[in-house]
C-alpha positions as CSV (number, residue, x, y, z in Angstrom):
1,M,123.7,197.8,31.9
2,D,126.3,200.0,30.4
3,L,126.8,201.7,33.7
4,E,127.4,198.2,35.3
5,S,130.0,197.4,32.7
6,V,131.9,200.7,33.3
7,I,131.8,200.1,37.1
8,H,133.1,196.5,36.5
9,R,135.9,197.6,34.3
10,N,137.0,200.3,36.8
11,T,136.9,197.7,39.6
12,I,139.2,195.4,37.6
13,K,141.5,198.4,36.9
14,E,141.7,199.4,40.5
15,E,142.5,195.8,41.5
16,S,145.2,195.5,38.9
17,W,146.8,198.8,40.0
18,K,146.6,197.6,43.6
19,T,148.5,194.5,42.6
20,V,151.1,196.4,40.7
21,L,151.8,198.8,43.6
22,T,151.9,195.9,46.0
23,L,154.5,194.2,43.8
24,A,156.4,197.5,43.6
25,Y,156.5,197.7,47.3
26,Q,157.6,194.1,47.7
27,S,160.4,194.6,45.1
28,L,162.1,197.1,47.3
29,G,163.4,194.4,49.6
30,V,164.4,191.9,46.9
31,V,165.5,193.9,43.9
32,Y,166.8,197.2,45.3
33,G,168.5,196.2,48.6
34,D,172.0,196.2,47.0
35,L,171.5,199.3,44.9
36,S,170.2,201.3,47.8
37,T,173.2,200.4,50.0
38,S,175.7,202.1,47.6
39,P,175.6,205.7,49.2
40,L,177.6,204.1,52.1
41,Y,180.8,203.7,50.0
42,V,180.6,205.6,46.7
43,Y,182.2,208.9,47.8
44,K,184.7,207.1,50.0
45,S,185.8,204.9,47.1
46,A,185.8,207.7,44.6
47,F,188.1,210.0,46.7
48,A,190.4,207.2,47.9
49,E,193.8,208.6,47.0
50,D,193.2,209.0,43.3
51,I,192.1,212.6,43.6
52,Q,194.2,215.4,45.1
53,H,191.9,217.3,47.4
54,S,191.6,221.1,47.1
55,D,189.7,223.9,48.6
56,T,187.4,224.2,45.6
57,N,184.3,222.2,44.9
58,E,185.2,221.2,41.3
59,E,186.1,217.6,42.4
60,I,183.1,217.2,44.5
61,Y,180.8,218.6,41.9
62,G,182.5,216.5,39.2
63,V,181.9,213.3,41.2
64,L,178.3,214.2,41.8
65,S,177.8,214.9,38.1
66,F,179.3,211.5,37.1
67,V,177.0,209.8,39.8
68,F,173.9,211.5,38.5
69,W,174.5,210.8,34.8
70,T,175.6,207.2,35.5
71,L,172.5,206.5,37.5
72,T,170.4,208.1,34.8
73,L,171.9,206.4,31.7
74,I,172.6,202.9,33.1
75,P,169.8,201.9,35.5
76,L,167.1,204.3,34.3
77,L,167.6,204.5,30.5
78,K,169.3,201.1,29.7
79,Y,167.6,198.8,32.2
80,V,164.2,200.3,32.9
81,F,163.4,201.5,29.4
82,I,165.2,198.9,27.3
83,V,166.6,195.8,28.8
84,L,163.5,194.9,31.0
85,R,161.5,194.5,27.7
86,A,163.8,191.6,26.8
87,D,162.2,189.1,29.2
88,D,162.1,185.4,28.6
89,N,158.4,184.7,29.4
90,G,158.7,187.0,32.4
91,E,162.1,185.8,33.4
92,G,165.3,188.0,33.3
93,G,169.1,187.7,33.8
94,T,172.1,186.7,31.7
95,F,170.8,183.2,31.0
96,A,167.4,184.6,30.0
97,L,169.1,186.6,27.2
98,Y,171.1,183.5,26.2
99,S,167.9,181.4,26.2
100,L,166.2,183.9,24.0
101,L,169.0,183.8,21.5
102,C,169.1,180.0,21.5
103,R,165.4,179.9,20.6
104,H,165.5,182.4,17.8
105,A,168.7,181.0,16.3
106,R,169.9,177.4,16.7
107,V,173.0,178.2,18.8
108,S,172.2,176.0,21.8
109,L,174.9,173.6,22.8
110,L,172.6,171.5,24.9
111,P,173.1,167.9,23.7
112,N,169.7,166.3,23.9
113,T,167.5,168.8,22.2
114,Q,164.5,167.6,20.2
115,L,162.1,169.2,17.6
116,A,159.3,168.3,19.9
117,D,160.7,170.9,22.4
118,E,159.8,173.7,20.0
119,D,156.1,172.8,20.4
120,L,156.2,173.9,24.0
121,T,153.9,176.8,24.7
122,E,156.5,179.0,26.3
123,Y,159.0,178.2,23.5
124,T,157.1,180.4,21.1
125,I,155.7,183.0,23.5
126,D,157.7,186.2,24.0
127,N,157.3,189.8,23.4
128,G,159.1,190.3,20.2
129,T,158.6,187.2,18.1
130,V,157.7,187.7,14.5
131,P,158.5,185.5,11.5
132,I,161.9,186.3,9.9
133,N,161.4,187.1,6.2
134,K,163.9,187.2,3.4
135,K,164.3,191.0,3.7
136,N,165.1,190.8,7.4
137,V,168.7,192.0,8.0
138,G,169.0,189.7,11.0
139,L,168.8,186.6,8.8
140,G,172.4,186.9,7.8
141,L,173.5,187.2,11.4
142,K,171.3,184.3,12.3
143,N,172.8,182.1,9.6
144,L,176.3,183.2,10.6
145,L,175.8,182.1,14.2
146,E,174.1,178.8,13.2
147,K,176.9,177.9,10.7
148,H,180.0,178.5,12.8
149,R,180.2,176.4,16.0
150,V,183.1,178.6,17.2
151,L,180.7,181.6,17.4
152,Q,178.3,179.4,19.4
153,R,181.0,178.6,21.8
154,V,182.0,182.3,22.0
155,L,178.3,183.1,22.8
156,L,178.2,180.4,25.6
157,V,181.5,181.6,27.1
158,L,180.2,185.2,27.0
159,A,177.1,184.1,29.0
160,L,179.3,182.1,31.4
161,I,181.6,185.1,32.0
162,G,178.6,187.2,33.0
163,T,177.4,184.4,35.2
164,C,180.8,184.0,36.9
165,M,180.9,187.7,37.6
166,V,177.4,187.5,39.2
167,I,178.8,184.7,41.5
168,G,181.8,186.9,42.2
169,D,179.5,189.8,43.1
170,G,177.8,187.4,45.5
171,V,181.1,187.2,47.4
172,L,182.1,190.9,47.2
173,T,178.8,192.7,47.8
174,P,178.1,191.2,51.3
175,A,181.7,192.0,52.3
176,I,181.7,195.7,51.2
177,S,178.1,196.4,52.2
178,V,178.5,195.0,55.8
179,F,182.0,196.5,56.2
180,S,180.8,200.0,55.0
181,A,177.8,199.9,57.3
182,V,179.9,198.9,60.3
183,S,182.5,201.6,59.5
184,G,180.1,204.1,61.0
185,L,181.6,203.1,64.4
186,E,184.7,205.1,63.5
187,L,182.9,208.4,64.6
188,S,182.3,207.1,68.1
189,M,185.8,205.8,69.0
190,S,189.4,206.5,68.3
191,K,191.2,205.2,65.3
192,E,193.1,202.6,67.3
193,Q,190.0,201.2,68.9
194,H,188.1,201.2,65.6
195,R,190.9,199.2,63.9
196,Y,190.3,196.3,66.3
197,V,186.5,196.4,66.4
198,E,185.5,197.0,62.8
199,V,186.7,193.7,61.2
200,P,185.5,191.4,64.0
201,V,182.0,193.0,64.0
202,A,181.7,192.8,60.2
203,C,182.8,189.1,60.3
204,V,180.3,188.2,63.0
205,I,177.5,189.9,61.0
206,L,178.5,188.0,57.9
207,V,178.6,184.6,59.7
208,F,175.1,185.4,61.1
209,L,173.9,186.3,57.6
210,F,175.1,183.1,55.9
211,A,173.9,180.9,58.8
212,L,170.4,182.2,58.3
213,Q,170.3,181.1,54.6
214,H,169.2,177.6,55.7
215,Y,165.9,178.9,57.0
216,G,165.0,180.8,53.8
217,T,164.1,184.4,53.2
218,H,160.3,183.8,53.4
219,R,160.5,183.8,57.3
220,V,162.0,187.3,57.4
221,G,161.2,188.5,53.9
222,C,158.2,190.5,55.1
223,L,160.7,192.8,56.9
224,F,162.9,193.4,53.9
225,A,160.7,195.9,52.1
226,P,160.1,198.0,55.2
227,V,163.8,198.1,56.0
228,V,164.7,199.3,52.4
229,L,161.8,201.7,52.4
230,T,162.9,203.2,55.8
231,W,166.5,203.4,54.6
232,L,165.5,205.2,51.3
233,L,163.3,207.7,53.2
234,C,166.1,208.2,55.8
235,I,168.9,209.0,53.2
236,S,166.6,211.1,51.1
237,A,165.5,213.1,54.1
238,I,169.1,213.6,55.3
239,G,170.0,214.6,51.7
240,I,167.3,217.2,51.6
241,Y,168.4,218.6,55.0
242,N,172.0,218.8,53.9
243,I,171.1,220.5,50.6
244,F,169.1,223.3,52.2
245,H,171.3,223.6,55.2
246,W,174.8,223.5,53.6
247,N,174.6,224.3,49.9
248,P,171.3,224.9,48.1
249,H,173.2,225.5,44.8
250,V,174.6,222.0,44.7
251,Y,172.0,221.2,41.9
252,Q,174.3,223.0,39.5
253,A,176.5,220.0,39.6
254,L,173.9,218.0,37.7
255,S,175.2,219.7,34.6
256,P,177.4,217.4,32.4
257,Y,179.8,220.4,32.1
258,Y,181.2,219.5,35.5
259,M,182.1,216.0,34.3
260,F,184.4,217.4,31.6
261,K,185.7,220.0,34.0
262,F,186.5,217.3,36.6
263,L,188.4,215.1,34.1
264,K,190.3,218.1,32.7
265,K,191.5,219.1,36.1
266,T,192.2,215.7,37.7
267,Q,193.3,213.9,34.5
268,K,194.6,210.4,35.3
269,G,193.5,210.6,38.9
270,G,190.0,211.4,37.8
271,W,189.8,208.6,35.3
272,M,191.0,206.1,37.9
273,S,188.3,207.4,40.4
274,L,185.7,206.3,38.0
275,G,186.3,202.8,39.4
276,G,184.8,204.0,42.7
277,I,182.0,206.1,41.1
278,L,180.6,203.1,39.2
279,L,179.7,201.6,42.6
280,C,176.7,203.8,42.5
281,I,175.1,201.4,40.1
282,T,175.9,198.2,42.0
283,G,172.8,196.1,42.1
284,S,171.2,197.5,38.9
285,E,171.5,194.1,37.2
286,A,169.1,192.8,39.9
287,M,166.3,194.7,38.3
288,Y,166.6,192.4,35.3
289,A,167.8,189.3,37.1
290,D,164.8,189.3,39.6
291,L,162.2,190.1,36.9
292,G,160.7,186.6,37.3
293,H,159.5,187.4,40.9
294,F,157.7,190.6,39.9
295,S,156.3,192.4,36.8
296,Q,158.0,194.9,34.5
297,L,155.7,197.7,35.5
298,S,156.1,197.2,39.2
299,I,159.9,197.3,39.0
300,K,159.8,200.4,36.8
301,I,157.5,202.2,39.2
302,A,159.6,201.4,42.2
303,F,162.8,202.6,40.6
304,T,161.5,205.6,38.8
305,F,159.3,207.1,41.5
306,L,161.2,206.1,44.8
307,V,164.6,204.5,44.4
308,Y,166.0,206.8,41.7
309,P,165.0,210.2,43.3
310,S,166.0,208.9,46.8
311,L,169.5,208.0,45.7
312,I,169.9,211.3,43.8
313,L,168.9,213.3,46.8
314,A,171.3,211.2,49.1
315,Y,174.3,211.8,46.8
316,M,173.4,215.5,46.4
317,G,173.1,215.9,50.2
318,Q,176.5,214.3,50.7
319,A,178.1,216.6,48.0
320,A,176.4,219.6,49.7
321,Y,177.9,218.7,53.0
322,L,181.4,217.9,51.7
323,S,181.4,221.2,49.7
324,R,181.4,223.1,53.0
325,H,183.8,220.9,54.9
326,H,187.1,221.0,53.1
327,S,189.1,221.2,56.3
328,L,188.1,217.8,57.8
329,E,190.6,214.9,57.9
330,S,190.4,212.9,54.6
331,D,189.4,209.6,56.3
332,Y,186.4,211.2,58.0
333,R,185.3,213.8,55.4
334,I,184.6,211.3,52.7
335,G,182.5,208.8,54.8
336,F,178.7,208.6,54.6
337,Y,178.2,209.0,58.3
338,V,180.0,212.3,58.6
339,S,177.2,213.9,56.6
340,V,174.6,212.6,59.0
341,P,173.5,214.9,61.8
342,V,175.1,214.0,65.1
343,K,171.9,213.2,66.9
344,L,170.8,210.7,64.2
345,R,174.1,208.8,63.7
346,W,173.3,205.9,66.0
347,P,169.8,205.3,64.6
348,V,171.1,205.7,61.1
349,L,174.0,203.2,61.9
350,A,171.4,200.6,63.0
351,I,169.3,201.1,59.9
352,A,172.4,200.9,57.7
353,I,173.5,197.6,59.1
354,L,170.0,196.1,58.6
355,Q,170.0,197.6,55.0
356,A,173.4,196.0,54.3
357,V,172.1,192.6,55.5
358,V,169.0,193.0,53.3
359,G,171.1,194.0,50.3
360,S,173.5,191.1,50.8
361,Q,170.6,188.7,51.2
362,A,169.3,189.6,47.8
363,V,172.7,189.1,46.1
364,I,173.2,185.7,47.9
365,T,169.7,184.6,46.8
366,G,170.4,185.7,43.2
367,T,173.7,183.7,43.3
368,F,171.8,180.6,44.3
369,S,169.2,181.1,41.5
370,I,171.8,181.6,38.8
371,I,173.8,178.6,39.8
372,K,170.6,176.5,39.7
373,Q,170.0,177.8,36.1
374,C,173.5,176.9,35.1
375,S,173.2,173.4,36.6
376,A,169.9,172.9,34.7
377,L,171.5,173.9,31.4
378,G,174.4,171.5,31.9
379,C,177.0,174.2,32.7
380,F,177.5,173.6,36.4
381,P,178.0,170.3,38.4
382,K,174.8,169.0,40.1
383,V,174.5,170.4,43.5
384,K,172.0,169.8,46.3
385,I,169.2,172.3,46.0
386,I,166.8,172.8,49.0
387,H,163.5,174.7,48.5
388,T,163.0,176.8,51.6
389,S,159.4,177.8,50.8
390,S,156.6,175.6,49.6
391,K,154.5,178.7,48.7
392,T,157.0,181.2,47.2
393,H,158.6,180.1,43.9
394,G,162.3,180.4,43.5
395,Q,163.4,180.6,47.1
396,I,166.2,178.0,47.2
397,Y,169.2,177.2,49.4
398,I,172.4,175.5,48.2
399,P,174.5,174.4,51.2
400,E,177.9,173.9,49.4
401,I,177.6,177.3,47.6
402,N,176.4,179.0,50.8
403,W,179.4,178.0,52.9
404,S,181.8,178.6,50.1
405,L,180.5,182.1,49.7
406,M,180.8,182.7,53.5
407,L,184.4,181.6,53.6
408,L,185.3,183.7,50.6
409,C,183.5,186.7,52.1
410,L,185.3,186.4,55.4
411,A,188.7,186.0,53.5
412,I,187.9,189.3,51.5
413,T,186.9,191.1,54.7
414,V,189.9,190.0,56.8
415,G,192.4,190.2,53.9
416,F,191.5,193.7,52.6
417,R,190.1,195.5,55.7
418,D,189.3,198.7,53.7
419,T,186.6,199.9,51.5
420,K,188.9,201.0,48.7
421,R,190.2,197.6,47.6
422,M,186.8,196.0,48.2
423,G,185.3,198.7,46.0
424,N,187.8,198.1,43.2
425,A,187.0,194.4,43.3
426,A,183.2,194.8,43.4
427,G,183.3,197.5,40.7
428,L,185.0,195.3,38.2
429,A,182.6,192.4,38.8
430,V,179.5,194.8,38.3
431,I,180.7,196.5,35.2
432,T,181.7,193.2,33.5
433,V,178.2,191.8,34.0
434,M,176.7,195.0,32.5
435,L,179.1,194.8,29.5
436,V,178.0,191.2,28.9
437,T,174.3,192.2,29.1
438,T,175.0,195.0,26.6
439,C,176.6,192.6,24.1
440,L,173.9,190.0,24.4
441,M,171.2,192.6,24.3
442,S,172.5,194.0,21.0
443,L,172.1,190.5,19.5
444,V,168.5,190.2,21.0
445,I,167.6,193.5,19.3
446,V,168.5,192.0,15.9
447,L,167.6,188.3,16.3
448,C,164.6,188.5,18.6
449,W,163.1,191.9,18.1
450,H,164.1,192.0,14.4
451,K,165.1,195.6,14.5
452,S,167.8,197.0,12.2
453,I,171.5,196.2,12.7
454,M,172.2,199.9,12.9
455,L,169.9,200.3,16.0
456,A,171.8,197.4,17.7
457,V,175.1,198.9,16.8
458,C,174.0,202.3,18.2
459,F,172.9,200.6,21.4
460,L,176.2,198.7,21.6
461,L,178.3,201.8,21.0
462,F,176.5,204.1,23.2
463,F,176.2,202.0,26.3
464,G,179.2,199.9,25.6
465,S,181.5,202.9,25.4
466,I,180.2,204.2,28.8
467,E,180.7,200.8,30.4
468,A,184.1,200.3,28.7
469,L,185.3,203.6,30.2
470,Y,184.3,202.4,33.7
471,F,185.7,198.9,32.9
472,S,189.1,200.4,32.0
473,A,189.2,202.5,35.2
474,S,188.5,199.3,37.2
475,L,190.9,197.0,35.4
476,I,193.8,199.5,35.9
477,K,193.5,198.7,39.6
478,F,194.2,195.0,39.1
479,L,196.8,194.9,41.9
480,E,194.7,197.0,44.2
481,G,191.9,194.5,44.6
482,A,190.5,194.1,41.0
483,W,192.3,190.8,40.7
484,V,189.8,189.2,43.1
485,P,186.8,188.9,40.7
486,I,189.0,188.0,37.9
487,A,190.6,185.1,39.9
488,L,187.2,183.9,41.2
489,S,185.5,184.2,37.7
490,L,188.4,182.3,36.1
491,I,188.1,179.4,38.6
492,F,184.3,179.2,38.1
493,L,184.6,179.7,34.3
494,I,187.1,176.8,33.9
495,S,185.1,174.6,36.2
496,M,181.8,175.4,34.3
497,Y,183.3,174.9,30.9
498,V,185.1,171.7,31.8
499,W,181.8,170.3,33.2
500,H,180.0,171.3,30.0
501,Y,182.7,169.9,27.8
502,G,182.8,166.6,29.7
503,T,179.0,166.4,29.6
504,I,178.9,166.9,25.8
505,K,181.6,164.2,25.3
506,K,179.8,161.7,27.5
507,Y,176.5,162.3,25.7
508,E,178.3,161.9,22.3
509,F,179.7,158.5,23.6
510,D,176.2,157.4,24.6
511,V,174.8,158.3,21.1
512,Q,177.6,156.4,19.3
513,N,177.3,153.3,21.5
514,K,173.5,153.0,21.8
515,V,172.2,149.5,21.0
516,P,170.4,149.0,17.6
517,I,166.7,148.1,17.6
518,N,167.4,144.9,15.7
519,W,169.3,143.5,18.6
520,L,166.3,144.1,20.9
521,L,163.9,142.6,18.4
522,S,166.0,139.5,18.0
523,L,165.6,138.7,21.8
524,G,161.8,138.4,21.6
525,P,159.3,139.6,24.2
526,T,161.1,138.0,27.1
527,L,164.4,139.6,26.0
528,G,166.0,136.2,26.4
529,I,165.8,136.4,30.2
530,V,163.3,135.9,33.0
531,R,160.9,138.8,33.4
532,V,160.1,139.3,37.1
533,K,157.4,141.5,38.6
534,G,158.1,145.2,39.1
535,I,159.2,148.3,37.2
536,G,162.7,148.8,36.1
537,L,163.5,152.5,35.7
538,I,166.6,153.1,33.7
539,H,168.0,156.6,33.9
540,T,169.7,157.8,30.6
541,E,170.5,161.0,28.9
542,L,169.4,159.7,25.5
543,V,166.2,160.9,24.0
544,S,166.2,158.2,21.4
545,G,167.7,154.7,21.1
546,I,168.6,152.1,23.7
547,P,171.4,153.0,26.0
548,A,174.4,150.7,26.3
549,I,173.7,150.3,30.0
550,F,170.6,148.2,29.2
551,S,172.5,145.7,27.0
552,H,175.3,145.6,29.6
553,F,172.7,144.8,32.3
554,V,170.8,142.2,30.3
555,T,174.0,140.5,29.2
556,N,175.3,140.0,32.7
557,L,172.1,139.3,34.7
558,P,169.6,136.5,34.1
559,A,166.4,138.4,35.0
560,F,164.9,141.8,34.5
561,H,161.6,143.6,35.3
562,Q,158.3,143.0,33.5
563,V,158.0,146.7,32.8
564,V,161.0,148.7,31.7
565,I,161.0,152.5,31.4
566,F,163.9,154.5,29.9
567,L,163.7,157.8,31.8
568,C,165.4,160.9,30.6
569,V,165.1,164.0,32.8
570,K,166.3,167.0,30.8
571,S,166.2,170.8,30.8
572,V,165.0,172.9,27.8
573,Q,165.7,176.5,26.8
574,V,162.6,177.9,28.5
575,P,162.2,179.1,32.0
576,H,159.1,176.9,32.8
577,V,157.4,173.9,31.3
578,R,153.7,173.7,31.9
579,P,152.6,170.6,33.9
580,E,150.4,169.5,31.0
581,E,153.4,169.4,28.7
582,R,155.8,167.8,31.2
583,F,156.2,164.3,29.7
584,L,156.9,162.8,26.3
585,V,156.0,159.1,26.3
586,G,156.5,156.5,23.6
587,R,157.3,152.8,23.1
588,V,160.5,151.0,22.5
589,G,159.8,148.1,20.3
590,P,156.4,146.2,20.0
591,K,153.7,146.4,22.7
592,E,154.4,142.9,24.1
593,F,157.9,144.0,25.0
594,R,156.6,146.4,27.7
595,L,159.4,148.8,27.1
596,Y,158.6,152.5,27.3
597,R,160.5,155.7,27.0
598,C,159.6,158.7,29.1
599,I,161.2,162.1,28.7
600,A,160.6,164.5,31.6
601,R,161.1,168.1,30.5
602,Y,161.9,171.0,32.9
603,G,162.5,174.7,32.3
604,Y,165.8,176.1,33.7
605,R,163.8,177.8,36.6
606,D,161.4,174.9,37.3
607,I,161.4,173.0,40.6
608,H,162.4,169.4,40.2
609,K,160.3,167.1,42.3
610,D,162.4,164.9,44.6
611,D,159.7,162.9,46.3
612,M,157.2,160.2,45.6
613,E,155.0,162.6,43.6
614,F,157.4,162.3,40.7
615,E,157.1,158.5,40.7
616,K,153.4,158.8,40.7
617,D,153.4,161.3,37.8
618,L,155.7,159.0,35.9
619,V,153.5,155.9,36.2
620,C,150.3,158.0,35.4
621,S,152.0,159.4,32.3
622,I,152.7,155.8,31.1
623,A,149.2,154.7,31.9
624,E,147.7,157.7,30.0
625,F,149.9,156.8,27.0
626,I,148.7,153.2,27.1
627,R,145.1,154.4,27.1
628,S,145.5,156.7,24.2
629,D,147.9,154.7,22.1
630,T,146.5,153.0,19.0
631,S,149.7,151.9,17.2
632,E,150.8,148.3,17.2
633,Y,154.5,148.8,17.3
634,G,155.0,152.3,18.8
635,L,158.5,153.3,18.1
636,G,159.6,150.0,16.8
637,F,161.2,149.1,13.5
638,G,161.6,151.9,11.0
639,S,160.1,154.7,13.1
640,F,162.1,153.9,16.2
641,E,164.5,156.8,15.9
642,E,161.8,159.4,15.4
643,D,160.8,161.3,18.4
644,T,157.9,162.8,16.6
645,K,155.9,159.7,17.4
646,M,156.0,160.4,21.1
647,T,153.0,161.6,23.0
648,V,152.8,164.6,25.2
649,V,151.3,163.7,28.6
650,G,150.8,166.0,31.6
651,T,151.4,165.4,35.3
652,S,148.6,164.1,37.6
653,A,148.6,167.5,39.3
654,S,147.6,169.3,36.0
655,N,144.1,167.8,36.4
656,L,143.4,167.6,32.7
657,E,139.9,166.5,32.1
658,G,139.6,163.0,30.9
659,S,143.1,161.9,32.2
660,I,143.9,158.8,34.1
661,R,144.5,159.2,37.9
662,M,146.2,156.9,40.3
663,S,145.6,156.3,43.9
664,E,147.2,154.1,46.5
665,D,145.8,152.9,49.9
666,D,146.2,150.2,52.5
667,Q,142.5,149.1,52.8
668,Q,139.8,147.9,50.6
669,D,137.5,150.7,49.3
670,S,133.9,150.4,48.4
671,P,133.2,150.2,44.7
672,M,133.5,153.6,43.0
673,E,130.4,155.3,41.9
674,G,130.1,157.8,39.0
675,P,130.9,158.0,35.3
676,S,134.5,156.9,35.7
677,E,135.8,153.4,35.5
678,L,137.8,151.7,38.3
679,I,140.7,149.4,37.4
680,E,142.4,147.9,40.5
681,V,144.8,145.3,41.6
682,K,143.9,143.6,45.0
683,P,146.6,142.9,47.4
684,S,147.6,139.3,48.2
685,P,146.1,138.0,51.5
686,E,149.5,136.9,53.0
687,K,151.1,140.2,52.8
688,V,149.7,143.7,53.5
689,R,150.8,146.3,51.0
690,K,149.4,149.2,49.2
691,R,146.8,148.7,46.5
692,V,147.3,150.6,43.3
693,R,144.3,151.8,41.3
694,F,143.8,153.7,38.1
695,V,140.7,155.7,37.7
696,V,140.0,155.8,34.0
697,P,137.5,158.2,32.4
698,D,134.4,156.6,30.9
699,S,134.9,158.1,27.5
700,P,136.5,157.1,25.3
701,Q,136.3,153.4,26.2
702,I,139.6,151.4,26.3
703,D,140.0,148.2,24.4
704,F,140.9,144.8,25.9
705,E,144.6,144.9,25.0
706,A,145.0,148.4,26.7
707,R,143.2,147.1,29.7
708,E,145.5,144.1,30.0
709,E,148.5,146.4,29.7
710,L,147.2,148.7,32.4
711,L,146.6,145.8,34.7
712,E,150.2,144.6,34.1
713,L,151.5,148.1,34.8
714,M,149.6,148.2,38.0
715,E,150.9,144.8,39.1
716,A,154.4,146.0,38.3
717,K,153.8,149.2,40.4
718,E,152.6,147.2,43.3
719,A,155.6,144.9,43.2
720,G,157.8,147.9,43.4
721,M,160.1,150.0,41.4
722,A,163.9,149.6,41.0
723,F,166.1,152.4,39.8
724,I,169.0,151.5,37.5
725,L,171.6,154.2,37.4
726,S,174.8,154.4,35.4
727,H,178.0,154.8,37.5
728,S,180.2,156.2,34.8
729,Y,184.0,156.4,34.7
730,V,184.9,158.8,32.0
731,R,188.4,158.6,30.5
732,A,190.0,160.3,27.5
733,K,190.5,157.8,24.7
734,S,194.0,156.8,23.5
735,G,195.6,159.2,21.1
736,S,194.0,162.3,22.8
737,S,196.0,165.4,23.4
738,W,197.6,165.9,26.8
739,L,195.2,168.9,27.4
740,K,192.1,166.7,26.8
741,K,193.5,164.0,29.0
742,F,194.1,166.4,31.8
743,V,190.6,168.0,31.4
744,I,188.7,164.7,31.2
745,N,190.8,162.4,33.5
746,Y,191.4,164.9,36.2
747,G,189.2,168.0,35.9
748,Y,185.9,166.4,34.8
749,D,186.4,163.3,36.9
750,F,187.0,165.4,40.0
751,L,183.8,167.4,39.4
752,R,181.8,164.3,38.6
753,R,182.8,162.6,41.8
754,N,181.8,165.6,43.9
755,S,178.5,166.3,42.2
756,R,175.0,165.0,43.0
757,G,173.0,162.3,41.2
758,P,169.7,162.9,39.5
759,T,167.4,165.1,41.5
760,Y,164.5,162.7,41.6
761,A,166.7,159.9,42.9
762,L,167.8,161.7,46.0
763,S,164.8,160.3,48.1
764,I,165.0,156.8,46.7
765,P,165.8,154.1,49.2
766,H,169.3,152.6,48.6
767,A,167.7,149.1,48.5
768,S,165.8,150.1,45.4
769,T,168.8,151.5,43.6
770,L,171.2,149.5,41.4
771,E,174.3,151.1,39.9
772,V,175.8,149.7,36.7
773,G,179.4,150.5,36.1
774,M,180.3,151.9,32.7
775,I,183.7,153.1,31.3
776,Y,183.4,155.9,28.8
777,H,186.3,156.4,26.5
778,V,185.7,159.9,25.1
């Protein structure tokens, strides 16, 4: 028996290691595509005019030393051993850090947060959560952030700056990667010919790349990992060949002594060349941003045992070749392809172009993902999100963003036409994201991990000083290309903050103008109007109270539906909400009013259903609430404003045992057999339509009133569902400053008119939708 247990444990261990190694292999194509492309342009950018060439190897050894220690300290030490541990329930990225901070300190600026959200399973599960006690030094910092709203805004702006730079990187990385890969053609033709071929070829590849986004990466994703693996093996093999063939002593350059010697000799030129050297860590942030698709261990294994040594060998091989070829023309001697053996240049060129496409694809997909997160958290206008794979989570396509990125990529490629200025632009975007991560990570160390402030300060000073050095070297090249990410980020940052500001003001107006419960009670069960068959679904951002749109509707129209649902679809500060915790359901007023409130909660990385499945889940959640509800007035009278009375209900797909299920068909079925009870509404003989049925568990039994309420809900569902949406016109109220008037009347209004409506409403027939105009004076 003991022997069987040991064999069983070993089998499980083997399977788990097999899974980890499989994930590590798959991560090559998604996570490391961009980072692995950097050898194409690092030396070319580092030696571009900032360093005066000499016949000695001090400059070459100095650059190699900087590359080695930068790769060792930033991707390996900072990200692999520290930052990857700060995951948000398995998710990573700038917003994952911000989300962690929002849950450990009340610094979230999301308007419709509830105490009930803190009961979500993923809200309290993360690696470093322990209760904060009186002696914890982080308590003072936590209170400081919660007390001052200005600090909360600074924290949000910091997260948005990092996000905007990631979007900027999504523009610059495809341009520099593809352009650098295509530059290998320069060795097979004259300079004059190359000048007229390089840019058109790069533009054609970029257009092809962005045109493929509509089909999703899952169709060609299986090829990504083999391409990156082939590329890494290729550059490491060429590196080893160059080391032994040209300069076996190049390993001496790994000593940090050569960094100081390099800066001492080159002075300002050497400092400015750091802007090109930092490109060796382009794509390091993807290790953390794409954490949700893989595991910590798989990403660590892939980088530590394959990517890191391959890159080091590639850079050492280039340095070994350059150290023995001082007499070559500057334009050729610093390129990647000149260090490739002549017989291998064409195959390597083909692999490099494929590698550039894979690296660019990962960055573009990451840009889509982070924009979706921003939109979910109310920091970006609603955009059309298409899920390109029904099996793989997180593979999305955003048409507006895709074509915008393509046009910007083409503009960068045609406008700059050289690796130097593209590198300056990409370097500033990359290092800014890393600086933001360092700042947020130092807060996570104190507030989430509850370590000492001294440890956080040491982390901030050590990595912050390294990144600040590179940041200054990039910023000094503002006029030589570095202005591009700043301009792009400024445009996106202003747009995102204006949208967030307008959304907050609009929500505050809704809260201030919501209808009191006494007004509703005074109307009686009929609401003073004719109640017709059907379900009226009123979309609102409010999580409590009656929206003004409802009183506006009732006052101007003589009839309304027999069942009314106030629906709020909101995002919470967790990456995912479990299906069994999706809905919060409660009553509005007494039972006979047939008014319900349903709050659908999604994580910032959850997929919003945009088909009839959402409607089915919504009705089932109301039915389950009716079955389990025992109160007479629900959220009426004194307890109306309390959201603690609402019931957590899962989706029909969660298959909770003992939950109500709904089915629809066109024909009569035979009576249902088994322990469950069947409640059904039969279709009228004169009109063929779908029959709605609720399958109710046998235990516990439901009372007569609940049965009648369920029958009424089914009749309403059969009659049809109408969606009442608010068509809002937001205007700055009189007496506002000119800046607020400009932001609200022009900025926010422009973004609102060009944004999408609620996700679930995209597939609703226009005949079932009613828009009610509302003017918001904020």
